[in-house]
C-alpha positions in Angstrom: 0.0 0.0 0.0 1.4 3.4 -0.9 0.9 6.7 0.9 -0.8 9.3 -1.3 1.1 12.3 -2.2 -0.6 15.5 -1.1 -2.3 17.1 -4.1 -4.0 20.5 -4.2 -6.1 22.4 -6.6 -8.3 21.1 -9.3 -8.2 17.6 -10.8 -5.9 17.2 -13.8 -7.4 18.8 -16.9 -7.5 15.4 -18.7 -9.9 13.9 -16.3 -13.2 13.3 -18.2 -16.2 15.0 -16.5 -18.1 11.7 -16.2 -15.4 10.5 -13.7 -15.7 13.7 -11.7 -19.5 13.4 -11.6 -19.3 9.8 -10.6 -16.9 10.4 -7.7 -18.8 13.6 -6.6 -21.2 11.4 -4.7 -18.4 10.6 -2.2 -17.6 14.2 -1.4 -17.8 15.4 2.2 -21.4 15.8 3.5 -21.3 19.6 3.5 -20.5 19.8 -0.2 -22.2 16.6 -1.3 -25.4 17.9 -3.0 -23.8 20.9 -4.7 -20.9 18.8 -6.0 -23.2 16.2 -7.4 -25.3 18.7 -9.3 -22.4 20.8 -10.5 -20.5 17.8 -11.7 -23.5 16.4 -13.6 -24.1 19.8 -15.2 -20.4 20.2 -16.2 -20.3 16.7 -17.7 -23.3 17.4 -19.9 -21.8 20.8 -21.0 -18.4 19.2 -21.7 -20.1 16.5 -23.9 -22.0 19.1 -25.8 -18.9 21.2 -26.4 -16.8 18.2 -27.5 -19.4 16.3 -29.5 -18.1 17.5 -32.9 -14.6 16.2 -32.1 -15.6 12.7 -31.0 -15.5 9.6 -33.2 -18.8 7.9 -33.8 -19.4 4.1 -33.5 -22.4 3.3 -35.6 -24.4 0.1 -34.8 -25.8 -2.4 -37.2 -29.4 -2.4 -38.0 -31.4 -4.2 -35.3 -28.7 -3.8 -32.7 -29.8 -0.6 -31.1 -32.7 -1.4 -28.7 -30.6 -3.4 -26.2 -28.4 -0.4 -25.6 -31.3 2.0 -25.4 -32.6 -0.3 -22.7 -29.3 0.1 -20.8 -26.9 -2.7 -21.7 -23.4 -1.3 -21.1 -21.4 -3.6 -23.4 -21.2 -3.0 -27.1 -19.7 -6.2 -28.7 -17.6 -5.7 -31.8 -20.1 -7.8 -33.8 -22.8 -5.2 -33.2 -20.7 -2.4 -34.9 -21.3 -1.5 -38.5 -18.7 1.2 -38.9 -16.7 3.8 -37.1 -16.7 7.4 -38.3 -13.8 9.6 -37.3 -10.5 10.9 -38.5 -8.1 10.0 -37.0 -9.8 6.7 -35.8 -10.2 6.4 -32.1 -7.6 4.8 -29.9 -8.2 2.4 -27.0 -9.5 4.4 -24.0 -10.9 7.3 -26.1 -14.4 8.6 -25.5 -16.7 7.9 -28.4 -20.3 8.5 -29.4 -22.5 5.4 -30.0 -25.1 5.9 -32.8 -27.9 3.9 -34.4 -28.0 3.1 -38.1 -29.1 6.6 -39.0 -26.0 8.0 -37.1 -28.2 9.4 -34.4 -26.3 9.2 -31.1 -27.8 7.0 -28.4 -25.1 7.2 -25.8 -21.4 7.6 -25.2 -18.7 5.4 -23.8 -15.1 4.3 -23.9 -13.6 2.6 -26.9 -11.3 -0.4 -27.2 -9.8 -1.4 -30.6 -8.8 -5.0 -29.6 -11.3 -6.2 -27.0 -14.5 -8.1 -27.9 -16.1 -5.2 -25.9 -15.7 -2.5 -28.6 -17.3 0.1 -26.4 -18.2 0.2 -22.7 -21.2 2.6 -22.5 -21.2 5.1 -19.7 -24.2 7.0 -18.2 -24.2 10.0 -15.9 -26.0 9.6 -12.6 -27.4 13.1 -11.8 -28.7 12.0 -8.5 -26.4 10.2 -6.2 -27.7 7.4 -4.0 -27.2 7.3 -0.3 -26.9 3.9 1.3 -25.8 4.9 4.7 -22.1 4.1 4.0 -19.8 4.7 5.6 -21.4 5.0 9.1 -20.5 4.9 12.8 -20.4 1.0 12.8 -19.4 0.3 9.1 -16.4 1.7 7.3 -15.9 -1.1 4.7 -18.0 -0.8 1.6 -18.0 -0.7 -2.2 -17.8 2.8 -3.7 -17.9 1.8 -7.4 -19.3 -1.5 -8.7 -18.3 -1.7 -12.4 -21.3 -2.2 -14.7 -23.7 -1.7 -11.9 -22.4 1.9 -11.5 -22.0 2.4 -15.3 -18.2 2.3 -15.0 -17.5 -1.0 -16.6 -14.2 -2.5 -15.6 -13.7 -0.3 -12.5 -14.2 -1.4 -8.9 -13.3 0.7 -5.9 -13.6 -0.6 -2.4 -13.1 1.6 0.7 -11.6 0.0 3.8 -11.4 2.5 6.6 -8.8 5.0 5.4 -7.6 2.8 2.5 -9.0 2.4 -1.0 -8.5 -0.6 -3.2 -9.0 0.0 -6.9 -9.5 -3.1 -9.1 -8.9 -2.6 -12.8 -10.2 -4.9 -15.5 -10.5 -2.6 -18.6 -8.1 -0.8 -20.8 -9.7 2.6 -20.2 -9.2 2.2 -16.4 -5.5 1.7 -17.0 -5.4 4.6 -19.3 -6.9 6.9 -16.8 -5.1 5.4 -13.8 -3.5 8.7 -12.6 -6.8 10.6 -12.9 -8.8 7.8 -11.1 -6.3 7.7 -8.3 -6.5 11.4 -7.9 -10.3 11.3 -7.7 -10.3 8.4 -5.2 -7.8 10.3 -3.1 -10.5 13.0 -2.6 -13.0 10.6 -1.1 -13.5 11.7 2.5 -11.2 9.9 4.8 -9.0 8.1 2.2 -5.3 8.3 3.0 -3.9 5.3 1.2 -4.6 3.7 -2.2 -3.8 0.2 -3.6 -4.1 -0.5 -7.3 -4.9 -4.1 -8.3 -4.9 -4.9 -12.1 -6.5 -8.1 -13.4 -3.7 -9.1 -15.7 -5.6 -12.0 -17.3 -8.6 -9.9 -18.2 -6.5 -7.0 -19.4 -4.6 -9.3 -21.7 -7.9 -10.0 -23.5 -8.3 -6.2 -23.7 -4.9 -6.0 -25.5 -2.8 -4.9 -22.6 0.1 -6.8 -21.2 0.3 -5.7 -17.6 3.5 -6.8 -15.8 3.2 -8.2 -12.2 3.1 -5.2 -9.9 5.0 -5.2 -6.7 4.4 -2.7 -3.9 7.4 -0.5 -3.0 9.5 -1.2 0.1 8.1 2.0 1.6 4.6 0.7 1.7 3.0 1.4 5.0 1.2 -1.8 5.5 -0.5 -4.7 3.8 -3.3 -5.1 6.4 -6.0 -2.7 7.6 -8.6 -2.8 10.5 -12.1 -2.2 9.4 -15.5 -2.3 11.1 -18.7 -3.8 9.7 -22.0 -3.7 11.7 -20.0 -3.1 14.8 -17.6 -6.1 14.3 -13.9 -5.4 13.8 -11.9 -7.2 11.1 -8.2 -7.3 10.3 -8.1 -7.7 6.5 -5.3 -8.2 4.1 -5.1 -5.9 1.0 -3.1 -8.7 -0.6 -6.0 -11.2 0.0 -8.7 -12.6 -2.3 -10.6 -10.2 -4.6 -9.9 -6.7 -3.1 -9.1 -8.1 0.3 -12.6 -8.4 1.9 -15.9 -9.8 0.8 -18.1 -6.7 1.4 -20.8 -8.3 -0.8 -21.8 -10.6 2.0 -22.4 -7.8 4.6 -26.2 -8.2 5.0 -25.9 -12.0 4.9 -23.3 -12.0 7.7 -25.5 -9.7 9.8 -28.5 -12.0 9.2 -26.5 -14.9 10.6 -25.9 -13.0 13.8 -29.7 -12.8 14.2 -30.1 -16.6 14.0 -27.2 -17.7 16.2 -28.3 -17.2 19.8 -27.7 -20.4 21.8 -26.9 -22.3 18.6 -24.0 -24.6 17.6 -22.6 -23.0 14.4 -20.3 -24.4 11.6 -18.8 -21.9 9.1 -17.3 -23.8 6.1 -14.8 -22.1 3.8 -14.7 -19.3 6.5 -11.8 -17.2 5.1 -11.1 -14.6 7.7 -14.1 -15.6 9.8 -16.9 -13.2 8.7 -19.9 -15.5 9.3 -18.3 -17.1 12.3 -17.6 -13.8 14.0 -21.2 -12.7 13.5 -22.5 -15.9 14.9 -20.3 -15.5 18.0 -21.4 -11.9 18.4 -25.0 -13.1 18.0 -24.7 -15.3 21.1 -23.9 -18.7 19.7 -23.0 -21.4 22.2 -20.2 -22.7 20.0 -18.7 -21.7 16.6 -16.2 -23.5 14.5 -14.7 -22.1 11.3 -12.9 -24.2 8.7 -10.7 -23.0 5.9 -7.8 -24.4 3.9 -5.8 -21.1 3.9 -3.4 -20.7 6.8 -3.0 -17.0 6.1 -6.8 -16.4 6.1 -7.0 -18.3 9.5 -4.3 -16.1 10.9 -6.5 -13.1 10.2 -9.5 -15.0 11.6 -7.7 -15.7 14.9 -6.6 -12.0 15.1 -10.3 -11.1 14.7 -11.3 -13.1 17.7 -8.9 -11.0 19.8 -10.0 -7.7 18.1 -13.6 -8.4 19.1 -12.8 -9.6 22.6 -14.6 -12.9 22.0 -14.4 -16.0 24.2 -11.9 -18.4 22.6 -13.7 -21.3 24.3 -16.8 -20.4 22.2 -15.2 -19.7 18.8 -12.3 -21.4 17.1 -10.8 -21.9 13.7 -9.3 -25.0 12.1 -7.2 -25.4 9.0 -8.6 -28.2 6.8 -10.4 -29.2 3.7 -14.2 -28.6 4.0 -15.1 -31.9 2.2 -12.8 -34.0 4.4 -14.0 -32.2 7.6 -17.7 -32.9 6.7 -17.0 -36.5 5.9 -15.3 -36.9 9.2 -18.1 -35.2 11.1 -20.7 -37.5 9.4 -18.7 -40.6 10.4 -18.8 -39.4 14.0 -22.5 -38.3 13.8 -21.5 -34.7 14.6 -24.3 -32.2 13.9 -24.8 -28.4 14.1 -27.9 -26.2 14.4 -26.7 -23.8 11.8 -24.2 -24.4 9.0 -22.8 -21.8 6.5 -21.3 -23.1 3.3 -19.6 -20.3 1.2 -17.1 -22.1 -1.1 -14.8 -20.3 -3.6 -15.9 -19.7 -7.2 -16.3 -23.2 -8.8 -17.7 -22.0 -12.1 -15.6 -19.1 -13.4 -16.9 -19.7 -17.0 -20.0 -21.2 -18.6 -18.0 -24.0 -20.2 -17.2 -25.6 -16.8 -20.7 -25.1 -15.4 -21.7 -28.7 -15.7 -18.7 -30.0 -13.8 -19.1 -27.2 -11.2 -22.7 -28.1 -10.7 -21.6 -31.5 -9.6 -19.1 -30.1 -7.2 -21.7 -27.7 -5.7 -24.2 -30.7 -5.4 -21.7 -32.9 -3.6 -20.6 -30.1 -1.2 -24.2 -29.2 -0.3 -25.2 -32.9 0.1 -22.4 -33.2 2.7 -23.4 -29.9 4.4 -27.0 -31.0 4.7 -25.9 -34.2 6.5 -24.1 -32.2 9.2 -27.2 -30.1 9.9 -29.4 -31.2 12.8 -32.9 -32.1 11.4 -34.9 -29.0 11.6 -31.7 -26.9 11.5 -30.6 -24.2 9.1 -28.1 -24.2 6.2 -27.0 -21.0 4.5 -25.4 -22.0 1.2 -23.8 -19.6 -1.3 -22.4 -19.5 -4.8 -20.2 -16.6 -6.0 -20.0 -18.1 -9.5 -21.7 -15.7 -12.0 -22.2 -18.6 -14.5 -24.1 -20.6 -11.8 -26.3 -17.7 -10.6 -27.1 -16.5 -14.1 -28.0 -19.9 -15.3 -30.6 -20.4 -12.6 -29.2 -23.8 -11.9 -28.2 -23.2 -8.3 -31.6 -24.0 -6.7 -31.9 -27.1 -8.9 -28.5 -28.1 -7.7 -29.5 -27.7 -4.1 -32.6 -29.9 -4.7 -30.3 -32.5 -6.2 -28.1 -32.3 -3.2 -31.1 -32.8 -0.9 -32.0 -36.0 -2.8 -28.5 -37.2 -2.6 -28.3 -36.5 1.2 -31.8 -38.1 1.9 -33.0 -34.8 3.2 -35.8 -32.3 2.5 -35.2 -28.6 2.3 -37.3 -25.5 2.3 -36.1 -22.1 1.1 -36.6 -19.5 3.9 -34.7 -16.6 2.4 -33.0 -15.8 -1.0 -30.5 -13.0 -1.2 -27.6 -11.7 -3.3 -24.9 -9.1 -2.8 -25.1 -6.1 -0.4 -26.8 -2.9 -1.5 -23.5 -1.2 -2.4 -23.1 -3.8 -5.2 -25.8 -2.5 -7.6 -26.8 -4.4 -10.7 -27.9 -2.9 -13.9 -31.0 -4.9 -15.0 -29.9 -4.4 -18.6 -26.7 -6.2 -17.8 -27.7 -9.3 -15.8 -24.2 -10.7 -16.2 -23.3 -8.4 -13.3 -25.3 -10.7 -10.9 -23.0 -13.3 -9.5 -23.8 -14.0 -5.8 -26.5 -16.4 -4.7 -27.3 -16.9 -1.1 -30.1 -19.3 0.2 -31.2 -20.0 3.7 -32.6 -23.5 3.9 -34.5 -25.4 6.6 -33.2 -28.9 6.5 -35.3 -31.9 7.7 
């Protein structure tokens, strides 16, 4: 993590106004409303002033309506022609037009990616989700397509911001984006994480980036719903799974006087909530020693009784098979495995793995008890197969299940209904009998 250099004055002149408008929603509360309105207005004025100088991407006949309805991704196959001299370069702002050359939107161009244009849209009214707050300072500020900034994720963890880049335009505007994030109230440090594999598909070869020796730290303490977490900024995703915030809190409401098992617990999120909620006993299982080091630190941070909550290193499948052989049962089980279906082509095999895991999990739940089961695989969630897979697991386990609750990612992970591919997290609470 690098300390931000102190910057004064206005943002660099090259920063497009749509970025300024987007980040205005994180201005300090006293300037919030004025900044949002001013930024939105300046963006529209800038677009009007520059329109004659922008290249125009003209869509094929019959390819317009999906984008009018809000889909943010223009595939190269939908493009009929590009008007502009010189032709646009990757990362340039372009107009997107229908077959009559009438503009329908604007976005960021990429000459080599299958996503020829990532459409952007200005939000003239910012949304307030109550983040950050007195008891929560870990949240998502920008959620890629859901916030109409495809390829850009910004997570805020106390005074640190993690920027995840998966698009050529984000890399092009790296300096400007870092500048804007630095102006978010309370941010003192920024970490940039590039998704090298995805960027390679965008035509960029990003070398492995190492933090400088002067980096202040690789861990940060955050609070979520009153629970303290030590998180690693080198960890999975951006370092912390803020998308499960509401689901973790829900577990705290179910846990009083219960025996709780948290499988694939990572740094202990669900387990800590169960302990805070008054569980009699909580066990967390994970295969990562470094994640469990954080989990054990989190027990201390929250002054929890180590006789009531503990973490064990191990394989979740092996642990459950051992528990079944000893007839060990829990009142409440959480199963949150890593992504098993990163792509559609492996969905069938992944479905079998999810079924087997859930069948084992159901067998370690006391009859009449609860299972919270999750899938963070977008291919699984979007296919609608997860519930069918759960039913298959119940048949395999010789159990009956009833869905009590269905949820997804937290409210700071918005989804554009015109881009359902942005929906990836499935969370079901089941009664197991």
